[in-house]
Backbone of each chain as ProteinMPNN parsed JSONL, in Angstrom:
{"seq_chain_A": "DVKVTQSSRYLVKRTGEKVFLECVQDMDHENMFWYRQDPGLGLRLIYFSYDVKMKEKGDIPEGYSVSREKKERFSLILESASTNQTSMYLCASSKQGRDTQYFGPGTRLTVL", "coords_chain_A": {"N_chain_A": [[105.347, 130.671, 92.799], [105.139, 127.058, 93.368], [103.49, 124.853, 90.944], [101.416, 122.275, 90.679], [99.623, 120.309, 88.545], [96.661, 118.483, 87.666], [95.119, 116.459, 85.55], [92.032, 115.543, 85.46], [89.226, 116.741, 87.634], [87.409, 115.324, 88.098], [86.565, 111.888, 87.395], [84.74, 109.432, 85.747], [84.568, 105.936, 85.18], [84.148, 102.735, 83.536], [84.12, 99.251, 84.946], [87.235, 97.442, 83.925], [88.004, 99.04, 82.108], [90.842, 101.036, 80.633], [92.71, 103.237, 82.41], [93.861, 106.239, 82.247], [95.549, 108.907, 84.54], [96.716, 111.754, 84.568], [99.497, 114.286, 85.574], [101.142, 117.029, 86.116], [103.892, 119.362, 86.561], [105.334, 122.492, 87.405], [107.792, 123.163, 88.01], [110.414, 122.158, 87.715], [111.232, 119.839, 88.852], [112.805, 117.258, 90.442], [111.591, 114.744, 91.725], [108.41, 112.831, 91.599], [105.223, 111.815, 92.774], [102.622, 109.505, 93.184], [99.668, 109.167, 95.164], [97.104, 107.521, 96.812], [93.849, 108.541, 98.324], [91.925, 107.429, 100.846], [88.991, 107.355, 103.114], [89.729, 107.282, 106.494], [92.057, 105.912, 106.044], [94.25, 107.649, 105.417], [96.667, 108.992, 103.153], [98.185, 106.737, 100.901], [101.026, 105.445, 99.222], [101.627, 104.969, 95.899], [102.944, 104.816, 93.881], [106.335, 106.182, 92.969], [108.646, 108.28, 91.329], [112.248, 109.432, 90.922], [113.643, 110.352, 88.855], [113.427, 110.944, 85.325], [112.167, 108.407, 83.611], [112.533, 106.69, 85.254], [111.246, 104.81, 88.186], [109.735, 103.855, 91.036], [108.206, 101.421, 92.957], [105.714, 102.161, 95.567], [103.709, 101.722, 98.213], [101.407, 100.614, 97.949], [101.341, 99.39, 94.92], [99.865, 97.508, 93.25], [97.775, 96.833, 90.818], [98.36, 99.009, 89.406], [100.352, 101.064, 86.996], [102.984, 103.059, 86.112], [104.369, 106.072, 84.056], [107.135, 107.997, 82.993], [108.157, 110.035, 81.045], [108.913, 112.482, 80.242], [110.263, 115.192, 82.291], [108.672, 116.697, 83.644], [106.001, 115.568, 83.711], [103.936, 113.1, 85.172], [102.641, 110.225, 84.775], [99.741, 108.152, 85.643], [98.58, 104.782, 85.564], [96.119, 102.696, 85.351], [95.529, 99.43, 84.191], [93.347, 97.917, 83.751], [90.609, 98.94, 85.01], [89.168, 98.564, 88.478], [86.397, 98.228, 90.744], [87.431, 98.63, 93.264], [89.444, 100.436, 93.003], [88.203, 102.977, 92.872], [88.572, 106.128, 93.974], [90.036, 108.86, 95.584], [92.71, 110.471, 93.967], [95.807, 111.67, 94.237], [98.402, 113.498, 92.952], [102.117, 114.465, 93.685], [104.773, 116.43, 93.786], [108.46, 116.896, 94.306], [111.517, 118.831, 95.137], [114.036, 117.618, 95.201], [115.48, 114.661, 96.816], [114.684, 114.815, 100.224], [113.137, 117.23, 100.106], [110.321, 118.96, 100.565], [107.125, 118.058, 99.64], [104.686, 118.902, 97.104], [101.273, 118.972, 96.409], [98.944, 118.245, 94.014], [95.581, 119.276, 93.213], [93.963, 116.799, 93.221], [92.089, 113.885, 91.848], [89.432, 112.732, 91.794], [88.022, 109.736, 91.18], [85.734, 107.424, 90.106], [84.813, 104.204, 89.423], [82.681, 102.32, 87.923]], "CA_chain_A": [[104.624, 129.503, 93.524], [104.932, 125.575, 92.988], [102.075, 124.456, 90.608], [101.047, 120.986, 90.205], [98.157, 120.162, 88.01], [96.022, 117.057, 87.315], [94.199, 116.344, 84.288], [91.02, 115.838, 85.458], [88.871, 116.694, 88.944], [86.449, 113.923, 88.467], [86.418, 110.842, 86.394], [83.76, 108.117, 85.915], [84.939, 104.89, 84.187], [83.758, 101.51, 83.621], [85.188, 98.053, 85.225], [87.869, 96.877, 82.502], [88.369, 100.08, 81.276], [92.049, 101.398, 80.74], [92.38, 104.659, 82.845], [95.107, 107.267, 82.224], [95.489, 110.062, 85.144], [98.219, 112.744, 84.206], [99.873, 115.093, 86.722], [102.075, 118.12, 85.412], [104.247, 120.314, 87.548], [105.941, 123.635, 86.634], [108.902, 123.694, 88.704], [111.58, 121.278, 87.112], [111.302, 119.075, 90.2], [113.357, 115.953, 90.259], [110.834, 113.729, 92.207], [106.999, 113.014, 91.465], [104.46, 110.849, 93.31], [101.234, 109.431, 93.133], [99.224, 108.506, 96.254], [95.726, 107.251, 96.71], [93.307, 108.869, 99.689], [90.547, 106.954, 100.997], [88.557, 107.838, 104.356], [90.13, 106.669, 107.594], [93.468, 105.496, 105.902], [95.046, 108.796, 104.84], [97.244, 108.677, 101.942], [98.996, 105.625, 100.733], [101.841, 105.93, 98.147], [101.389, 103.872, 94.699], [104.448, 104.803, 92.83], [107.115, 107.316, 92.865], [109.795, 108.618, 90.152], [112.933, 110.504, 91.193], [114.318, 111.06, 87.476], [112.969, 110.466, 84.055], [112.111, 107.224, 83.13], [112.732, 105.845, 86.862], [110.268, 104.621, 88.792], [109.893, 102.807, 92.238], [106.863, 100.942, 94.004], [105.342, 102.341, 96.676], [103.287, 100.676, 99.54], [100.441, 99.481, 97.126], [101.778, 99.45, 93.455], [99.33, 96.51, 92.742], [96.717, 97.432, 89.764], [98.611, 100.267, 88.883], [101.665, 101.32, 86.837], [103.314, 104.504, 86.014], [105.08, 106.499, 83.052], [107.907, 109.259, 83.189], [108.586, 110.096, 79.837], [109.407, 113.838, 80.43], [110.339, 115.636, 83.723], [107.462, 117.489, 84.107], [105.117, 114.906, 83.393], [104.096, 111.616, 85.509], [101.14, 109.417, 84.688], [99.142, 106.865, 86.598], [97.862, 104.014, 84.617], [95.133, 101.406, 85.396], [95.557, 98.784, 83.087], [91.87, 97.317, 83.89], [89.958, 99.443, 86.385], [88.058, 97.753, 89.195], [85.491, 98.95, 91.518], [88.098, 98.899, 94.328], [90.164, 101.239, 92.702], [87.427, 104.141, 93.274], [89.309, 106.741, 95.524], [90.914, 110.265, 95.354], [94.237, 110.103, 93.609], [96.623, 112.924, 94.56], [99.767, 113.824, 92.56], [103.019, 115.348, 94.005], [106.394, 116.722, 93.29], [109.517, 117.962, 95.147], [112.616, 119.423, 94.378], [114.843, 116.394, 95.277], [115.553, 114.167, 98.009], [113.606, 114.914, 101.441], [112.551, 118.307, 99.871], [108.722, 119.125, 100.852], [106.226, 117.578, 98.509], [103.872, 120.154, 96.912], [100.448, 118.503, 95.887], [97.876, 118.8, 93.22], [94.098, 119.177, 93.52], [93.304, 115.634, 93.294], [91.597, 113.592, 90.903], [88.052, 111.717, 92.24], [87.897, 108.372, 90.231], [84.885, 106.457, 90.548], [84.831, 102.851, 88.967], [81.291, 101.709, 88.201]], "C_chain_A": [[105.022, 127.969, 92.733], [103.558, 125.221, 92.296], [102.268, 123.136, 90.293], [99.631, 120.865, 89.793], [97.926, 118.71, 87.486], [95.313, 117.385, 86.238], [92.943, 116.539, 84.581], [90.545, 115.925, 87.111], [88.233, 115.597, 89.43], [86.393, 113.066, 87.285], [85.481, 109.74, 86.828], [84.371, 107.119, 84.809], [84.352, 103.506, 84.636], [84.716, 100.196, 84.341], [85.747, 97.733, 83.994], [88.32, 97.892, 81.688], [89.978, 100.502, 81.673], [92.252, 102.853, 81.112], [94.022, 105.563, 82.757], [94.725, 108.628, 83.434], [97.019, 110.655, 84.865], [98.292, 113.912, 85.322], [101.125, 116.036, 85.654], [102.708, 119.094, 86.591], [105.461, 121.189, 86.77], [107.249, 123.922, 87.055], [110.22, 122.936, 88.844], [111.799, 120.439, 88.32], [111.702, 117.683, 89.868], [112.275, 114.753, 90.509], [109.107, 114.06, 91.993], [106.302, 111.796, 92.057], [103.114, 110.668, 93.279], [100.521, 108.451, 94.524], [97.584, 108.36, 95.873], [94.888, 107.935, 98.224], [91.904, 108.386, 99.817], [90.321, 107.021, 102.436], [88.846, 106.801, 105.366], [91.561, 105.882, 107.398], [94.404, 106.444, 105.32], [95.494, 108.318, 103.671], [98.263, 107.525, 102.0], [99.779, 105.856, 99.231], [101.836, 104.619, 97.134], [102.594, 103.672, 94.249], [104.818, 106.335, 93.26], [108.261, 107.321, 91.769], [110.768, 109.628, 90.762], [113.75, 111.102, 89.875], [113.559, 110.576, 86.206], [113.096, 109.281, 83.879], [112.515, 106.113, 84.072], [111.412, 105.69, 87.41], [110.484, 103.609, 89.906], [108.267, 102.669, 92.954], [107.029, 101.767, 95.191], [104.641, 101.247, 97.595], [102.164, 99.818, 99.067], [100.237, 99.893, 95.519], [100.636, 98.324, 92.74], [98.035, 96.887, 91.498], [97.045, 98.473, 89.144], [100.244, 99.921, 87.968], [102.058, 102.737, 86.101], [104.114, 104.884, 84.542], [105.512, 107.769, 83.3], [108.606, 109.563, 82.106], [109.356, 111.557, 79.852], [109.503, 114.059, 81.977], [109.153, 115.807, 84.426], [106.125, 116.811, 84.36], [105.013, 113.348, 84.101], [102.547, 111.168, 85.522], [100.936, 108.092, 85.393], [98.335, 105.984, 85.823], [97.006, 102.997, 85.236], [94.639, 100.771, 84.473], [93.852, 98.288, 82.934], [91.332, 97.795, 85.259], [89.076, 98.577, 86.947], [87.435, 98.578, 90.064], [86.458, 99.334, 92.937], [89.248, 100.003, 94.189], [89.333, 102.741, 92.835], [88.193, 104.811, 94.452], [89.575, 107.986, 94.685], [92.336, 109.878, 95.141], [95.027, 111.669, 93.544], [98.266, 112.839, 93.918], [100.41, 114.656, 93.71], [104.268, 115.394, 93.669], [107.362, 117.32, 94.586], [110.729, 118.106, 94.434], [113.68, 118.286, 93.992], [115.066, 115.793, 96.917], [114.374, 114.272, 99.211], [112.99, 116.113, 101.176], [110.875, 118.26, 100.04], [108.121, 118.858, 99.509], [105.13, 118.491, 98.49], [102.62, 119.019, 95.949], [99.586, 119.231, 95.001], [96.424, 118.93, 93.901], [93.274, 117.875, 93.797], [92.351, 115.292, 92.072], [90.404, 112.485, 91.7], [87.839, 110.601, 91.02], [86.662, 107.422, 90.813], [84.734, 105.267, 89.434], [83.582, 102.338, 89.269], [81.132, 100.115, 87.495]], "O_chain_A": [[105.16, 127.933, 91.51], [102.536, 125.278, 92.98], [103.263, 122.814, 89.644], [98.659, 121.208, 90.466], [98.777, 117.96, 87.009], [94.92, 118.53, 86.014], [92.438, 117.572, 84.14], [91.253, 115.332, 87.924], [88.289, 115.031, 90.521], [86.169, 113.581, 86.19], [85.424, 109.24, 87.952], [84.622, 107.517, 83.671], [84.122, 103.192, 85.804], [85.943, 100.225, 84.24], [85.029, 97.693, 82.995], [88.964, 97.676, 80.661], [90.375, 100.347, 82.828], [92.008, 103.705, 80.258], [95.075, 105.245, 83.31], [93.709, 109.295, 83.237], [98.114, 110.098, 84.948], [97.287, 114.378, 85.859], [101.753, 115.614, 84.683], [101.969, 119.527, 87.474], [106.238, 120.804, 85.897], [107.86, 124.859, 86.54], [110.972, 123.019, 89.815], [112.959, 120.536, 88.723], [111.027, 116.994, 89.104], [112.088, 113.901, 89.64], [108.592, 115.166, 92.158], [106.83, 110.71, 91.818], [102.388, 111.66, 93.346], [100.831, 107.288, 94.779], [96.987, 108.905, 94.944], [95.508, 107.724, 99.267], [90.941, 108.762, 99.148], [91.3, 106.785, 103.143], [88.397, 105.658, 105.275], [92.136, 105.327, 108.335], [95.375, 105.989, 104.715], [94.936, 107.38, 103.102], [99.041, 107.361, 102.939], [99.207, 106.361, 98.265], [102.011, 103.465, 97.526], [103.215, 102.61, 94.207], [104.123, 107.265, 93.669], [108.722, 106.237, 91.411], [110.269, 110.685, 91.148], [114.383, 112.157, 89.908], [113.02, 109.486, 86.396], [114.253, 108.871, 83.967], [112.765, 104.944, 83.777], [110.508, 106.453, 87.071], [111.262, 102.664, 89.784], [107.475, 103.537, 93.321], [108.095, 102.052, 95.737], [105.013, 100.075, 97.654], [101.9, 98.694, 99.492], [99.295, 100.51, 95.021], [100.623, 98.379, 91.511], [97.23, 97.549, 92.154], [96.262, 98.996, 88.351], [101.013, 98.977, 88.146], [101.168, 103.378, 85.542], [104.479, 103.908, 83.887], [104.754, 108.648, 83.711], [109.815, 109.348, 82.182], [110.497, 111.582, 79.391], [108.967, 113.314, 82.798], [108.73, 115.272, 85.451], [105.253, 117.319, 85.066], [105.792, 112.464, 83.742], [101.584, 111.653, 86.117], [101.761, 107.212, 85.637], [97.3, 106.475, 85.375], [97.779, 102.251, 85.838], [93.624, 101.111, 83.865], [93.301, 98.398, 81.839], [91.526, 97.245, 86.343], [88.301, 97.89, 86.281], [87.899, 99.711, 90.195], [86.147, 100.323, 93.601], [89.885, 100.39, 95.169], [90.092, 103.707, 92.9], [88.419, 104.307, 95.552], [89.401, 108.128, 93.475], [93.015, 109.168, 95.883], [94.699, 112.592, 92.799], [99.151, 112.161, 94.439], [99.769, 115.342, 94.506], [104.856, 114.394, 93.258], [107.004, 118.005, 95.544], [110.963, 117.611, 93.331], [114.096, 118.052, 92.858], [114.838, 116.421, 97.95], [113.253, 113.801, 99.025], [112.107, 116.331, 102.006], [110.295, 117.322, 99.495], [108.534, 119.342, 98.455], [104.606, 118.895, 99.528], [103.006, 118.371, 94.976], [99.407, 120.448, 95.045], [96.258, 118.668, 95.092], [92.21, 117.83, 94.414], [91.877, 116.187, 91.372], [90.818, 111.407, 92.128], [87.434, 110.983, 89.922], [86.741, 106.797, 91.871], [84.46, 105.752, 88.336], [83.235, 101.962, 90.389], [80.083, 99.485, 87.624]]}, "seq_chain_B": "GEDVEQSLFLSVREGDSSVINCTYTDSSSTYLYWYKQEPGAGLQLLTYIFSNMDMKQDQRLTVLLNKKDKHLSLRIADTQTGDSAIYFCAETSNDYKLSFGAGTTVTVRA", "coords_chain_B": {"N_chain_B": [[105.393, 101.635, 105.005], [106.234, 103.391, 107.994], [104.324, 103.422, 110.962], [101.925, 106.05, 111.291], [99.865, 108.051, 113.608], [96.529, 109.281, 114.105], [94.408, 110.961, 116.044], [90.794, 110.917, 114.659], [88.497, 112.994, 114.727], [87.936, 116.1, 115.692], [86.3, 118.635, 117.435], [85.941, 122.021, 117.854], [85.267, 125.24, 119.389], [84.781, 128.253, 117.717], [87.341, 130.653, 117.864], [88.529, 129.575, 120.166], [91.364, 127.631, 121.134], [92.661, 125.096, 119.018], [94.031, 121.732, 119.415], [95.8, 119.541, 117.772], [96.82, 116.075, 117.692], [99.6, 113.764, 117.177], [101.171, 110.701, 116.907], [104.187, 108.785, 116.088], [106.064, 105.834, 114.951], [108.579, 105.692, 113.755], [111.956, 105.721, 114.875], [113.793, 107.084, 113.433], [113.003, 109.494, 112.045], [113.226, 112.362, 110.252], [112.024, 114.76, 109.223], [108.97, 116.247, 109.919], [105.708, 116.833, 109.397], [102.907, 119.171, 108.815], [99.944, 119.054, 107.088], [97.199, 120.592, 105.464], [93.823, 119.908, 104.321], [91.55, 121.27, 102.566], [88.031, 121.091, 101.854], [87.462, 119.17, 98.964], [89.728, 119.773, 97.943], [93.395, 119.523, 97.114], [96.518, 118.628, 99.14], [97.879, 120.96, 101.292], [100.618, 122.377, 102.182], [101.343, 123.231, 105.654], [103.165, 123.721, 108.019], [106.186, 122.375, 108.806], [108.537, 120.465, 110.857], [111.909, 120.152, 112.039], [113.41, 117.202, 112.925], [115.348, 117.935, 115.184], [114.456, 119.934, 116.455], [112.227, 121.293, 119.103], [110.329, 122.896, 119.217], [107.98, 125.138, 117.038], [107.054, 128.156, 115.788], [104.838, 129.626, 113.949], [102.911, 132.406, 113.165], [99.445, 131.951, 113.719], [100.026, 129.253, 114.515], [101.625, 126.66, 116.161], [104.019, 124.187, 116.762], [104.643, 121.427, 118.243], [107.306, 119.042, 119.312], [107.886, 116.223, 120.81], [110.686, 114.192, 120.883], [111.304, 112.083, 122.301], [108.976, 110.679, 123.303], [108.055, 110.453, 120.816], [106.127, 112.075, 119.699], [103.925, 114.537, 118.264], [102.314, 117.679, 118.236], [99.922, 119.93, 116.73], [99.01, 123.019, 117.431], [96.465, 125.519, 116.693], [95.917, 128.553, 117.339], [93.077, 130.657, 118.059], [91.082, 129.814, 116.91], [89.475, 129.756, 113.493], [86.61, 129.802, 110.925], [87.47, 129.17, 108.762], [89.401, 127.373, 109.313], [88.43, 125.027, 109.399], [88.77, 121.674, 108.405], [90.519, 118.823, 106.851], [93.235, 117.555, 108.801], [96.398, 116.652, 107.923], [99.188, 114.558, 109.523], [102.519, 113.953, 108.946], [105.519, 111.811, 108.52], [108.994, 111.803, 107.37], [111.928, 109.636, 106.91], [113.616, 108.589, 105.182], [114.617, 108.965, 101.804], [112.837, 109.638, 100.174], [109.843, 109.082, 100.453], [107.093, 109.919, 102.197], [105.287, 109.48, 105.356], [101.732, 109.159, 106.114], [99.541, 109.969, 108.455], [96.16, 109.019, 109.184], [94.392, 111.439, 109.257], [93.015, 114.167, 110.658], [89.809, 115.423, 111.279], [88.847, 118.633, 111.492], [86.592, 120.229, 112.95], [84.764, 123.437, 113.174], [82.916, 125.334, 115.378], [80.134, 127.541, 115.846]], "CA_chain_B": [[105.844, 102.805, 105.577], [106.078, 103.411, 109.19], [102.788, 104.187, 111.354], [101.454, 107.427, 111.924], [98.349, 107.684, 114.36], [96.076, 110.567, 114.652], [92.514, 110.791, 116.177], [90.137, 111.098, 113.403], [87.7, 113.822, 114.772], [88.046, 117.367, 116.59], [85.333, 119.66, 117.172], [86.333, 123.323, 118.668], [84.567, 126.5, 119.231], [85.258, 129.457, 117.184], [87.983, 131.379, 118.894], [89.144, 128.683, 121.121], [92.517, 126.941, 120.526], [92.684, 123.813, 118.856], [95.211, 121.072, 119.395], [95.598, 118.16, 116.96], [97.941, 115.188, 118.173], [100.123, 112.833, 116.232], [102.46, 109.875, 117.234], [104.83, 107.97, 114.92], [106.919, 104.941, 115.281], [109.883, 105.544, 113.424], [112.812, 106.778, 115.546], [114.961, 107.692, 112.66], [112.249, 110.413, 111.229], [114.043, 113.694, 110.275], [111.312, 115.625, 109.086], [107.796, 115.773, 110.602], [104.878, 117.857, 108.538], [101.497, 119.132, 108.798], [99.236, 119.489, 105.87], [95.837, 120.954, 105.364], [93.152, 119.755, 103.064], [90.017, 121.685, 102.709], [87.16, 120.083, 101.052], [87.545, 118.969, 97.573], [91.073, 120.151, 97.446], [94.439, 118.757, 97.623], [97.078, 118.992, 100.327], [98.417, 122.342, 101.432], [101.592, 122.334, 103.494], [100.921, 124.146, 106.518], [104.465, 123.928, 108.521], [107.142, 121.189, 109.19], [109.797, 120.805, 111.758], [113.244, 119.153, 111.811], [113.733, 116.198, 114.275], [116.469, 118.153, 116.176], [114.025, 121.114, 117.041], [111.353, 121.034, 120.086], [109.125, 123.746, 118.796], [108.164, 125.865, 115.956], [106.122, 128.87, 115.704], [104.27, 130.264, 112.767], [101.642, 133.073, 113.189], [98.776, 131.08, 114.739], [100.381, 127.894, 114.353], [102.884, 126.252, 117.029], [104.126, 122.865, 116.353], [105.557, 120.254, 119.399], [107.737, 117.862, 119.163], [108.48, 115.169, 121.876], [111.181, 113.281, 120.222], [111.517, 110.911, 123.281], [107.698, 109.935, 123.09], [107.429, 110.036, 119.149], [104.633, 112.883, 119.775], [104.04, 115.527, 117.792], [100.987, 118.298, 117.93], [99.711, 121.304, 115.984], [98.205, 124.127, 117.964], [95.928, 126.659, 116.058], [95.199, 129.53, 118.15], [92.054, 131.588, 117.805], [90.386, 128.829, 115.436], [88.348, 130.445, 112.807], [85.58, 128.874, 110.426], [88.154, 128.902, 107.668], [90.344, 126.225, 109.773], [87.82, 123.619, 109.288], [89.543, 120.951, 107.213], [91.501, 117.777, 107.477], [94.571, 117.951, 109.082], [97.395, 115.153, 108.178], [100.347, 114.366, 110.101], [103.333, 113.032, 107.87], [106.882, 112.094, 108.483], [109.896, 110.996, 106.509], [113.094, 109.25, 107.712], [114.652, 108.02, 103.898], [115.128, 110.007, 100.713], [111.862, 110.222, 99.309], [109.031, 108.626, 101.186], [106.329, 110.387, 103.46], [104.373, 108.39, 105.828], [100.923, 110.061, 106.598], [98.484, 109.529, 109.292], [94.6, 109.009, 108.533], [93.842, 112.454, 108.946], [91.977, 114.616, 111.715], [88.859, 116.269, 110.477], [88.31, 119.385, 112.184], [84.742, 121.145, 112.774], [84.675, 124.691, 113.874], [81.361, 125.481, 115.497], [80.196, 128.907, 116.093]], "C_chain_B": [[105.573, 102.655, 107.193], [104.799, 103.994, 109.903], [102.9, 105.328, 111.942], [100.151, 107.273, 112.499], [97.962, 108.921, 114.53], [94.689, 110.251, 114.928], [91.746, 111.304, 114.828], [89.086, 112.52, 113.427], [88.194, 114.918, 115.927], [87.109, 118.491, 116.582], [85.599, 120.682, 118.134], [85.577, 124.382, 118.378], [85.3, 127.606, 118.808], [85.92, 130.168, 118.212], [88.781, 130.863, 119.928], [90.513, 128.396, 120.282], [92.22, 125.435, 120.095], [94.144, 122.823, 118.717], [95.283, 119.518, 118.904], [97.015, 117.373, 117.127], [98.28, 114.091, 116.824], [101.181, 111.953, 116.902], [102.85, 108.819, 116.056], [105.711, 106.881, 115.649], [108.089, 104.991, 115.012], [110.961, 106.492, 113.965], [113.541, 107.724, 114.768], [114.236, 108.784, 111.991], [113.133, 111.572, 111.66], [113.262, 114.739, 110.086], [109.787, 115.267, 109.322], [106.789, 116.993, 109.726], [103.501, 117.911, 109.091], [101.195, 119.617, 107.743], [97.878, 119.597, 106.214], [94.94, 120.712, 104.204], [91.818, 120.125, 103.03], [89.019, 121.059, 101.577], [87.14, 120.269, 99.384], [88.952, 119.447, 96.92], [92.088, 119.273, 97.667], [95.227, 119.284, 98.941], [98.018, 120.012, 100.286], [99.413, 122.085, 102.621], [101.417, 123.482, 104.271], [102.402, 124.548, 107.444], [105.138, 122.433, 108.521], [108.225, 121.693, 110.309], [111.009, 119.809, 111.8], [113.264, 118.318, 113.241], [114.542, 116.861, 115.37], [115.724, 119.508, 116.884], [112.594, 120.453, 117.928], [110.173, 121.562, 119.586], [109.131, 124.801, 117.519], [106.937, 126.891, 115.749], [105.865, 129.868, 114.561], [103.061, 131.272, 112.591], [100.618, 132.365, 114.385], [98.833, 129.861, 115.185], [101.652, 127.535, 115.355], [102.694, 124.801, 117.015], [105.042, 122.331, 117.711], [105.942, 119.546, 119.09], [108.491, 117.122, 120.255], [109.144, 114.111, 121.118], [111.192, 111.755, 120.994], [110.344, 110.102, 122.996], [107.401, 109.998, 121.806], [106.175, 110.94, 119.269], [104.916, 114.25, 119.315], [102.616, 116.242, 117.578], [101.378, 119.422, 117.186], [98.479, 121.959, 117.041], [97.548, 125.199, 117.002], [95.229, 127.381, 117.133], [94.066, 130.557, 117.417], [91.334, 130.825, 116.476], [89.124, 129.76, 114.751], [87.767, 129.528, 111.97], [86.352, 128.473, 109.397], [89.582, 127.937, 108.087], [89.69, 124.967, 109.782], [88.079, 122.895, 107.989], [89.988, 119.62, 107.832], [92.846, 117.856, 107.519], [95.573, 116.635, 109.021], [99.059, 115.674, 108.944], [101.16, 113.441, 109.273], [104.902, 113.16, 108.344], [107.775, 111.584, 107.515], [111.159, 110.779, 106.93], [114.114, 108.797, 106.229], [114.47, 109.003, 102.932], [113.69, 110.509, 100.104], [110.483, 110.075, 99.694], [108.184, 109.276, 102.137], [105.378, 109.228, 103.966], [103.252, 109.362, 106.324], [100.121, 109.174, 107.584], [97.027, 109.679, 108.396], [94.103, 110.197, 108.468], [92.97, 112.967, 110.265], [91.067, 115.648, 110.874], [88.562, 117.248, 111.783], [87.233, 120.189, 112.165], [85.13, 122.022, 113.509], [83.431, 124.985, 113.97], [81.36, 126.933, 116.004], [79.831, 129.111, 117.615]], "O_chain_B": [[104.742, 101.84, 107.594], [104.269, 105.0, 109.43], [103.676, 105.659, 112.839], [99.344, 106.481, 112.013], [98.734, 109.748, 115.014], [93.955, 109.503, 114.281], [92.286, 112.108, 114.068], [88.852, 113.102, 112.368], [88.78, 114.545, 116.944], [87.185, 119.295, 115.653], [85.514, 120.335, 119.312], [85.184, 124.557, 117.225], [86.33, 127.955, 119.386], [85.378, 130.372, 119.298], [89.612, 131.542, 120.532], [90.745, 128.777, 119.135], [91.58, 124.683, 120.829], [95.122, 123.145, 118.043], [94.898, 118.537, 119.541], [98.1, 117.855, 116.802], [97.567, 113.739, 115.884], [102.099, 112.544, 117.471], [102.076, 108.206, 115.32], [106.037, 107.034, 116.826], [108.885, 104.457, 115.785], [111.011, 107.693, 113.7], [113.888, 108.844, 115.141], [114.959, 109.207, 111.09], [113.624, 111.817, 112.763], [113.59, 115.77, 110.674], [109.355, 114.164, 108.987], [107.334, 118.069, 109.478], [102.97, 116.981, 109.699], [101.874, 120.514, 107.242], [97.356, 118.892, 107.077], [95.219, 121.248, 103.132], [90.95, 119.354, 103.439], [89.432, 120.602, 100.511], [86.862, 121.289, 98.753], [89.219, 119.489, 95.719], [91.863, 118.27, 98.345], [94.763, 120.151, 99.682], [98.892, 120.051, 99.421], [99.101, 121.685, 103.743], [101.336, 124.603, 103.767], [102.679, 125.746, 107.511], [104.472, 121.445, 108.211], [108.625, 122.829, 110.567], [110.82, 118.622, 111.535], [113.149, 118.789, 114.372], [114.443, 116.372, 116.495], [116.322, 120.104, 117.78], [112.008, 119.427, 117.582], [109.131, 120.913, 119.489], [110.194, 125.229, 117.068], [105.831, 126.393, 115.542], [106.628, 130.801, 114.312], [102.183, 130.9, 111.811], [100.882, 132.254, 115.582], [98.059, 129.339, 115.988], [102.665, 128.224, 115.239], [101.622, 124.221, 117.184], [106.065, 122.921, 118.055], [105.218, 118.873, 118.356], [109.647, 117.433, 120.544], [108.474, 113.176, 120.68], [111.115, 110.645, 120.468], [110.484, 108.976, 122.518], [106.293, 109.528, 121.55], [105.126, 110.428, 118.878], [105.807, 114.987, 119.737], [101.766, 115.664, 116.9], [102.504, 119.867, 116.964], [97.378, 121.479, 117.315], [98.429, 125.855, 116.446], [94.222, 126.989, 117.721], [94.272, 131.12, 116.342], [91.144, 131.274, 115.345], [88.159, 130.281, 115.31], [88.208, 128.383, 112.061], [86.053, 127.366, 108.948], [90.572, 127.811, 107.365], [90.264, 123.932, 110.12], [87.771, 123.265, 106.856], [89.877, 119.336, 109.025], [93.572, 118.148, 106.569], [95.562, 115.752, 109.879], [99.731, 116.704, 108.884], [100.726, 112.35, 108.9], [105.47, 114.237, 108.524], [107.249, 110.814, 106.711], [111.688, 111.784, 107.406], [115.335, 108.72, 106.369], [114.087, 110.077, 103.398], [113.516, 111.635, 99.637], [109.767, 110.984, 99.275], [108.706, 109.159, 103.246], [104.857, 108.337, 103.296], [103.637, 110.363, 106.929], [100.054, 107.945, 107.539], [96.847, 110.246, 107.318], [93.242, 110.303, 107.595], [92.273, 112.141, 110.853], [91.466, 116.461, 110.04], [88.148, 116.822, 112.861], [87.043, 120.88, 111.164], [85.804, 121.735, 114.499], [82.708, 124.98, 112.974], [82.355, 127.47, 116.492], [79.812, 130.243, 118.098]]}, "name": "protein", "num_of_chains": 2, "seq": "DVKVTQSSRYLVKRTGEKVFLECVQDMDHENMFWYRQDPGLGLRLIYFSYDVKMKEKGDIPEGYSVSREKKERFSLILESASTNQTSMYLCASSKQGRDTQYFGPGTRLTVLGEDVEQSLFLSVREGDSSVINCTYTDSSSTYLYWYKQEPGAGLQLLTYIFSNMDMKQDQRLTVLLNKKDKHLSLRIADTQTGDSAIYFCAETSNDYKLSFGAGTTVTVRA"}
């Protein structure tokens, strides 16, 4: 089975802090994704990566950056956290192209 | 991404069938998905359908696709309390991106 893990289930940070969310997949997938989930809005794509050191902006990249130094790991970075970034963050991976995306359990981030 | 719309809530009695509806706007959609999210958990892929299919059945789940009307539905037969969750419809037309609906919260009552 595909396993996608995220470093924290719950995280509380203060406004202005730098925040790192980590995601690891164990199936040698090419593609990795970061989404945020907000009630009534569904999932919105922040960034994705289709190869090591490659990244593409999604629909809402502002205020975020990403890093993919190794194939199995995709990090989401909030350079200076703000209260409007309080949300559930979901990581996903897929083998390649349009293959099915598999999701991690999510990180619920609260920014005070 | 392209628009994907779903109703936000559905209440169903245990043992009845549930039908969750979804509409999308991208006529070039190739794969359409249903994901389930239980409380406090990530998304679990339930099923998917390729755009050249009309129907797909998998145990208690039936997916119907009307490509002309861009309408997708998920029917859950004999709904159980464990089916209480948020169900997301999603579609993809390009190589990487999924477009999600807002999710339908299904509540199963005894």
